[in-house]
LUMPA-964981 format. One record per residue (C-alpha): x negated, y, z. Coordinates in steps of 0.25 Angstrom, whole numbers, padded with zeros to 4 digits, always signed. Layout:
! residues N
XYZ
...
//
This chain:
! residues 323
-0584-0135+0320
-0590-0120+0314
-0590-0115+0330
-0595-0124+0336
-0607-0124+0326
-0608-0109+0329
-0608-0112+0343
-0621-0122+0343
-0626-0112+0334
-0626-0101+0345
-0630-0107+0357
-0643-0114+0350
-0645-0100+0346
-0645-0095+0359
-0655-0103+0362
-0665-0101+0351
-0677-0093+0358
-0672-0095+0371
-0682-0088+0383
-0687-0102+0391
-0678-0100+0406
-0687-0110+0413
-0701-0108+0418
-0714-0116+0415
-0715-0130+0423
-0726-0136+0428
-0728-0150+0422
-0733-0159+0432
-0741-0171+0425
-0747-0182+0434
-0759-0183+0424
-0767-0171+0419
-0775-0167+0407
-0787-0160+0407
-0789-0143+0413
-0793-0135+0403
-0792-0122+0394
-0793-0116+0380
-0789-0128+0377
-0774-0133+0369
-0762-0139+0371
-0755-0144+0359
-0745-0154+0356
-0745-0165+0346
-0734-0174+0344
-0728-0170+0357
-0741-0175+0367
-0747-0162+0371
-0763-0161+0370
-0772-0153+0378
-0785-0151+0371
-0799-0143+0371
-0803-0135+0382
-0816-0128+0388
-0823-0139+0390
-0823-0152+0383
-0809-0157+0387
-0801-0170+0383
-0787-0171+0375
-0776-0172+0387
-0761-0177+0381
-0750-0173+0387
-0736-0180+0385
-0724-0173+0389
-0714-0183+0388
-0723-0191+0398
-0729-0178+0406
-0744-0183+0407
-0757-0179+0402
-0767-0189+0395
-0781-0190+0391
-0781-0190+0376
-0795-0189+0371
-0809-0181+0374
-0813-0170+0367
-0824-0169+0357
-0830-0157+0362
-0827-0146+0370
-0815-0135+0362
-0807-0125+0367
-0801-0112+0363
-0791-0118+0352
-0776-0119+0350
-0773-0134+0344
-0762-0136+0334
-0757-0152+0332
-0756-0155+0318
-0751-0168+0311
-0753-0176+0323
-0766-0170+0329
-0770-0158+0337
-0780-0148+0328
-0789-0140+0335
-0794-0128+0326
-0803-0116+0331
-0807-0121+0346
-0822-0116+0351
-0832-0124+0358
-0843-0121+0368
-0843-0110+0378
-0839-0095+0383
-0840-0085+0375
-0848-0091+0362
-0837-0104+0361
-0839-0109+0346
-0827-0112+0336
-0826-0126+0331
-0829-0127+0316
-0819-0139+0316
-0805-0141+0319
-0803-0153+0329
-0793-0164+0327
-0788-0174+0339
-0778-0184+0335
-0770-0188+0349
-0767-0202+0342
-0781-0207+0342
-0786-0197+0352
-0798-0194+0340
-0803-0179+0339
-0809-0178+0324
-0814-0165+0319
-0806-0158+0308
-0809-0148+0298
-0819-0138+0299
-0815-0121+0301
-0822-0112+0291
-0834-0108+0297
-0830-0094+0295
-0817-0094+0301
-0822-0103+0315
-0816-0097+0327
-0810-0103+0339
-0798-0097+0350
-0788-0097+0339
-0774-0099+0336
-0769-0113+0326
-0757-0117+0323
-0751-0126+0313
-0740-0125+0302
-0736-0133+0290
-0747-0141+0292
-0758-0132+0291
-0766-0125+0302
-0766-0110+0305
-0779-0104+0312
-0780-0090+0317
-0787-0079+0324
-0798-0084+0336
-0813-0081+0338
-0826-0084+0333
-0836-0086+0344
-0829-0090+0358
-0826-0077+0366
-0835-0069+0361
-0831-0063+0346
-0827-0064+0333
-0811-0062+0335
-0804-0067+0320
-0791-0066+0314
-0793-0075+0303
-0782-0086+0301
-0784-0099+0294
-0777-0111+0291
-0781-0125+0288
-0775-0137+0280
-0776-0149+0285
-0772-0154+0270
-0782-0149+0262
-0794-0147+0275
-0794-0131+0269
-0793-0118+0277
-0788-0105+0272
-0791-0092+0278
-0776-0084+0281
-0775-0068+0283
-0781-0065+0295
-0773-0063+0308
-0770-0047+0313
-0780-0050+0325
-0791-0058+0331
-0789-0065+0341
-0792-0077+0350
-0788-0086+0363
-0773-0087+0357
-0762-0096+0349
-0756-0096+0337
-0741-0101+0336
-0729-0104+0326
-0717-0097+0326
-0709-0100+0317
-0718-0098+0303
-0726-0089+0309
-0739-0089+0317
-0740-0081+0329
-0753-0076+0336
-0752-0071+0350
-0761-0068+0362
-0775-0071+0362
-0785-0059+0363
-0800-0057+0355
-0812-0062+0365
-0824-0053+0367
-0833-0059+0375
-0842-0052+0368
-0838-0038+0375
-0834-0045+0386
-0820-0044+0383
-0814-0058+0384
-0800-0058+0389
-0798-0044+0386
-0793-0041+0372
-0778-0049+0372
-0770-0047+0358
-0756-0043+0360
-0753-0042+0346
-0745-0055+0341
-0749-0059+0325
-0739-0067+0317
-0741-0073+0303
-0731-0076+0295
-0733-0088+0286
-0723-0085+0275
-0729-0071+0274
-0743-0075+0275
-0748-0061+0284
-0749-0059+0299
-0741-0048+0307
-0742-0043+0321
-0730-0044+0329
-0725-0029+0336
-0725-0035+0351
-0736-0041+0358
-0740-0054+0366
-0734-0047+0380
-0744-0054+0389
-0759-0053+0381
-0768-0064+0384
-0777-0074+0377
-0778-0089+0378
-0763-0089+0377
-0754-0100+0369
-0744-0099+0360
-0732-0107+0355
-0720-0105+0346
-0706-0108+0351
-0698-0100+0341
-0692-0091+0343
-0703-0088+0352
-0719-0085+0349
-0722-0090+0366
-0738-0082+0371
-0742-0090+0385
-0754-0091+0393
-0766-0085+0392
-0778-0076+0399
-0780-0060+0400
-0787-0051+0407
-0773-0045+0414
-0775-0057+0423
-0783-0069+0430
-0773-0079+0429
-0769-0084+0414
-0757-0079+0408
-0744-0085+0411
-0735-0078+0402
-0727-0084+0391
-0721-0074+0380
-0713-0077+0369
-0712-0069+0356
-0698-0071+0350
-0702-0071+0335
-0690-0065+0330
-0688-0053+0338
-0703-0050+0341
-0701-0048+0356
-0707-0056+0368
-0702-0062+0378
-0706-0069+0393
-0706-0084+0393
-0709-0090+0407
-0723-0089+0413
-0731-0101+0414
-0733-0106+0430
-0748-0107+0427
-0754-0097+0417
-0763-0101+0410
-0772-0099+0395
-0780-0106+0386
-0772-0117+0382
-0759-0121+0373
-0744-0122+0373
-0737-0135+0368
-0720-0131+0365
-0714-0145+0364
-0699-0150+0366
-0696-0135+0370
-0704-0134+0381
-0720-0127+0382
-0731-0133+0388
-0744-0126+0393
-0755-0134+0400
-0770-0131+0403
-0775-0116+0400
-0783-0108+0413
-0776-0102+0424
-0784-0090+0422
-0791-0082+0412
-0803-0089+0408
-0809-0101+0410
-0801-0108+0422
-0795-0114+0429
-0792-0123+0418
-0777-0130+0419
-0771-0144+0417
-0755-0140+0420
-0744-0141+0411
-0732-0133+0412
-0720-0132+0402
-0709-0124+0399
-0695-0126+0392
-0692-0116+0381
-0678-0123+0378
//
């Protein structure tokens, strides 16, 4: 009995953190959602929602079990450049922007979508002195964490701010600033730490919108209440990227940069135990300005822009088996 138990443990451990051996697969769907970018793709109770983006774009739902898209609801107005999160069976949009390039304006309130009722509602106000967009948002222990971003569209006003919102009390609290400002990125949790990777400081004010990408990876330790910067930077610097946690990996993918006209297809994973980066299979279609869903051992990505900048917009979806 003891030998059998040891064998099972060792076999399970050998698969722990395994690099995917396969490749991304295009998901063939009879019906398609709207084309969009600078939008989000988020899992809420086993259904994946695409919402937001340049122009007033609808809420579309992808059902992985049935492999189909469905129109769900219209948007209340145009909003873009945000990282939506699922919280208590609803979808929260915090730190989105609206309006046209390069002076897009951050929304003064969070907005909440209820998939069951298919209704949007205006949520809590964001403190006026902490307004920004294109920031990172995560959920941890029934609180919403909001990090970095930019105050004035793509123009200027990059911030290091880190805030937490408690829905029970409807109160915001300021936390220690991140080590550096960045926008056009996503934050994610791996274990009990917050990882901030990718992004840039958008400088339309000096004609450098895509140029100032950021390689450093910043980590917030909730137990210590402090930030640190990892020794090994992101191998492929890009903004408009998406991040997802799949222990022991921080997975960074998608993006745009001055290095190439086409959007980035590279998928790179940081082993948080060793601090080393490894390559995962690249996407079939490079894209930026969308999200990624980790669901039942698979990664799913949809929408985005195929080239740096604003197009062409995509509505394709592909997936990768992780384990």
